[in-house]
mmCIF file of the C-alpha atoms, coordinates in Angstrom:
data_MODEL
# 
_entry.id   MODEL 
# 
loop_
_atom_site.group_PDB 
_atom_site.id 
_atom_site.type_symbol 
_atom_site.label_atom_id 
_atom_site.label_alt_id 
_atom_site.label_comp_id 
_atom_site.label_asym_id 
_atom_site.label_entity_id 
_atom_site.label_seq_id 
_atom_site.pdbx_PDB_ins_code 
_atom_site.Cartn_x 
_atom_site.Cartn_y 
_atom_site.Cartn_z 
_atom_site.occupancy 
_atom_site.B_iso_or_equiv 
_atom_site.pdbx_formal_charge 
_atom_site.auth_seq_id 
_atom_site.auth_comp_id 
_atom_site.auth_asym_id 
_atom_site.auth_atom_id 
_atom_site.pdbx_PDB_model_num 
ATOM 1  C CA . MET A 1 1  ? 38.225 83.366  37.424 1.00 0.00 ? 1  MET A CA 1 
ATOM 2  C CA . PHE A 1 2  ? 37.651 83.650  41.329 1.00 0.00 ? 2  PHE A CA 1 
ATOM 3  C CA . VAL A 1 3  ? 41.447 83.435  42.441 1.00 0.00 ? 3  VAL A CA 1 
ATOM 4  C CA . LEU A 1 4  ? 42.607 85.672  39.573 1.00 0.00 ? 4  LEU A CA 1 
ATOM 5  C CA . ALA A 1 5  ? 40.004 88.712  40.650 1.00 0.00 ? 5  ALA A CA 1 
ATOM 6  C CA . LEU A 1 6  ? 41.188 87.654  44.493 1.00 0.00 ? 6  LEU A CA 1 
ATOM 7  C CA . VAL A 1 7  ? 45.201 88.470  43.262 1.00 0.00 ? 7  VAL A CA 1 
ATOM 8  C CA . MET A 1 8  ? 44.101 91.154  40.912 1.00 0.00 ? 8  MET A CA 1 
ATOM 9  C CA . GLY A 1 9  ? 41.925 93.370  43.348 1.00 0.00 ? 9  GLY A CA 1 
ATOM 10 C CA . PRO A 1 10 ? 43.869 94.309  46.425 1.00 0.00 ? 10 PRO A CA 1 
ATOM 11 C CA . GLY A 1 11 ? 46.939 92.561  45.375 1.00 0.00 ? 11 GLY A CA 1 
ATOM 12 C CA . PRO A 1 12 ? 49.459 93.829  42.830 1.00 0.00 ? 12 PRO A CA 1 
ATOM 13 C CA . GLY A 1 13 ? 46.913 94.454  40.018 1.00 0.00 ? 13 GLY A CA 1 
ATOM 14 C CA . ILE A 1 14 ? 46.604 97.864  41.998 1.00 0.00 ? 14 ILE A CA 1 
ATOM 15 C CA . TYR A 1 15 ? 50.265 98.551  40.833 1.00 0.00 ? 15 TYR A CA 1 
ATOM 16 C CA . LEU A 1 16 ? 48.832 98.332  37.186 1.00 0.00 ? 16 LEU A CA 1 
ATOM 17 C CA . ILE A 1 17 ? 46.925 101.584 37.513 1.00 0.00 ? 17 ILE A CA 1 
ATOM 18 C CA . ASN A 1 18 ? 48.029 103.101 40.404 1.00 0.00 ? 18 ASN A CA 1 
ATOM 19 C CA . PRO A 1 19 ? 49.068 106.874 39.049 1.00 0.00 ? 19 PRO A CA 1 
ATOM 20 C CA . ASP A 1 20 ? 52.678 107.992 39.367 1.00 0.00 ? 20 ASP A CA 1 
ATOM 21 C CA . PRO A 1 21 ? 52.766 110.743 42.373 1.00 0.00 ? 21 PRO A CA 1 
ATOM 22 C CA . GLY A 1 22 ? 54.885 112.697 40.425 1.00 0.00 ? 22 GLY A CA 1 
ATOM 23 C CA . ASP A 1 23 ? 53.586 112.854 36.848 1.00 0.00 ? 23 ASP A CA 1 
ATOM 24 C CA . PRO A 1 24 ? 50.818 115.619 36.596 1.00 0.00 ? 24 PRO A CA 1 
ATOM 25 C CA . GLU A 1 25 ? 48.717 114.373 33.696 1.00 0.00 ? 25 GLU A CA 1 
ATOM 26 C CA . ALA A 1 26 ? 48.174 110.897 35.355 1.00 0.00 ? 26 ALA A CA 1 
ATOM 27 C CA . LEU A 1 27 ? 44.696 109.940 35.489 1.00 0.00 ? 27 LEU A CA 1 
ATOM 28 C CA . ARG A 1 28 ? 43.623 109.782 39.108 1.00 0.00 ? 28 ARG A CA 1 
ATOM 29 C CA . SER A 1 29 ? 39.967 109.572 38.471 1.00 0.00 ? 29 SER A CA 1 
ATOM 30 C CA . ILE A 1 30 ? 37.012 107.844 36.513 1.00 0.00 ? 30 ILE A CA 1 
ATOM 31 C CA . PHE A 1 31 ? 33.563 109.365 36.746 1.00 0.00 ? 31 PHE A CA 1 
ATOM 32 C CA . GLY A 1 32 ? 34.582 111.462 39.514 1.00 0.00 ? 32 GLY A CA 1 
ATOM 33 C CA . MET A 1 33 ? 35.417 108.447 41.871 1.00 0.00 ? 33 MET A CA 1 
ATOM 34 C CA . PRO A 1 34 ? 39.561 107.747 42.637 1.00 0.00 ? 34 PRO A CA 1 
ATOM 35 C CA . ILE A 1 35 ? 40.621 105.414 40.053 1.00 0.00 ? 35 ILE A CA 1 
ATOM 36 C CA . ILE A 1 36 ? 41.798 103.056 43.138 1.00 0.00 ? 36 ILE A CA 1 
ATOM 37 C CA . TYR A 1 37 ? 38.414 102.576 44.302 1.00 0.00 ? 37 TYR A CA 1 
ATOM 38 C CA . VAL A 1 38 ? 36.822 102.183 40.758 1.00 0.00 ? 38 VAL A CA 1 
ATOM 39 C CA . TRP A 1 39 ? 39.782 99.037  40.061 1.00 0.00 ? 39 TRP A CA 1 
ATOM 40 C CA . ALA A 1 40 ? 38.795 97.321  43.609 1.00 0.00 ? 40 ALA A CA 1 
ATOM 41 C CA . SER A 1 41 ? 34.964 97.878  42.727 1.00 0.00 ? 41 SER A CA 1 
ATOM 42 C CA . PHE A 1 42 ? 35.341 96.113  39.394 1.00 0.00 ? 42 PHE A CA 1 
ATOM 43 C CA . TRP A 1 43 ? 37.299 92.831  40.936 1.00 0.00 ? 43 TRP A CA 1 
ATOM 44 C CA . PHE A 1 44 ? 34.951 92.872  43.813 1.00 0.00 ? 44 PHE A CA 1 
ATOM 45 C CA . ILE A 1 45 ? 31.782 92.789  41.179 1.00 0.00 ? 45 ILE A CA 1 
ATOM 46 C CA . VAL A 1 46 ? 33.694 89.943  39.421 1.00 0.00 ? 46 VAL A CA 1 
ATOM 47 C CA . GLN A 1 47 ? 34.091 87.802  42.674 1.00 0.00 ? 47 GLN A CA 1 
ATOM 48 C CA . ALA A 1 48 ? 30.361 88.534  43.408 1.00 0.00 ? 48 ALA A CA 1 
ATOM 49 C CA . SER A 1 49 ? 29.373 87.491  40.009 1.00 0.00 ? 49 SER A CA 1 
ATOM 50 C CA . ALA A 1 50 ? 31.924 84.170  40.291 1.00 0.00 ? 50 ALA A CA 1 
ATOM 51 C CA . VAL A 1 51 ? 30.027 83.311  43.350 1.00 0.00 ? 51 VAL A CA 1 
ATOM 52 C CA . ALA A 1 52 ? 26.367 83.720  41.915 1.00 0.00 ? 52 ALA A CA 1 
ATOM 53 C CA . LEU A 1 53 ? 27.182 81.734  38.842 1.00 0.00 ? 53 LEU A CA 1 
ATOM 54 C CA . SER A 1 54 ? 29.010 78.777  40.776 1.00 0.00 ? 54 SER A CA 1 
ATOM 55 C CA . TYR A 1 55 ? 25.817 79.096  43.074 1.00 0.00 ? 55 TYR A CA 1 
ATOM 56 C CA . PHE A 1 56 ? 23.253 78.353  40.057 1.00 0.00 ? 56 PHE A CA 1 
ATOM 57 C CA . LEU A 1 57 ? 25.071 76.551  37.703 1.00 0.00 ? 57 LEU A CA 1 
ATOM 58 C CA . ILE A 1 58 ? 27.507 74.389  39.872 1.00 0.00 ? 58 ILE A CA 1 
ATOM 59 C CA . TRP A 1 59 ? 26.301 73.927  43.471 1.00 0.00 ? 59 TRP A CA 1 
ATOM 60 C CA . LYS A 1 60 ? 23.198 72.497  42.796 1.00 0.00 ? 60 LYS A CA 1 
ATOM 61 C CA . SER A 1 61 ? 21.301 70.189  45.603 1.00 0.00 ? 61 SER A CA 1 
ATOM 62 C CA . SER A 1 62 ? 20.567 66.998  44.520 1.00 0.00 ? 62 SER A CA 1 
ATOM 63 C CA . PRO A 1 63 ? 17.560 65.425  46.177 1.00 0.00 ? 63 PRO A CA 1 
ATOM 64 C CA . GLU A 1 64 ? 17.897 63.141  49.291 1.00 0.00 ? 64 GLU A CA 1 
ATOM 65 C CA . SER A 1 65 ? 16.514 59.818  48.880 1.00 0.00 ? 65 SER A CA 1 
ATOM 66 C CA . SER A 1 66 ? 13.277 59.109  50.564 1.00 0.00 ? 66 SER A CA 1 
ATOM 67 C CA . GLU A 1 67 ? 13.975 55.388  51.286 1.00 0.00 ? 67 GLU A CA 1 
ATOM 68 C CA . THR A 1 68 ? 15.803 54.266  54.519 1.00 0.00 ? 68 THR A CA 1 
ATOM 69 C CA . THR A 1 69 ? 17.920 51.909  54.783 1.00 0.00 ? 69 THR A CA 1 
ATOM 70 C CA . GLU A 1 70 ? 17.638 49.615  57.881 1.00 0.00 ? 70 GLU A CA 1 
ATOM 71 C CA . ALA A 1 71 ? 20.387 47.388  59.362 1.00 0.00 ? 71 ALA A CA 1 
# 
């Protein structure tokens, strides 16, 4: 999921939503914000969610052994 967000955010994914400059009816904004800004912000949220979910679900710290080994 994180790699997909890395590729789609600033990479070739922008070409999917970038409006044609010659098309007068092209959608250029969503809720008053430029569509490219919304696109990049969405993929940033996906990346941040992937990191947060990985932190809480995958990267659990294991308790350190309190025993010491003597040689």
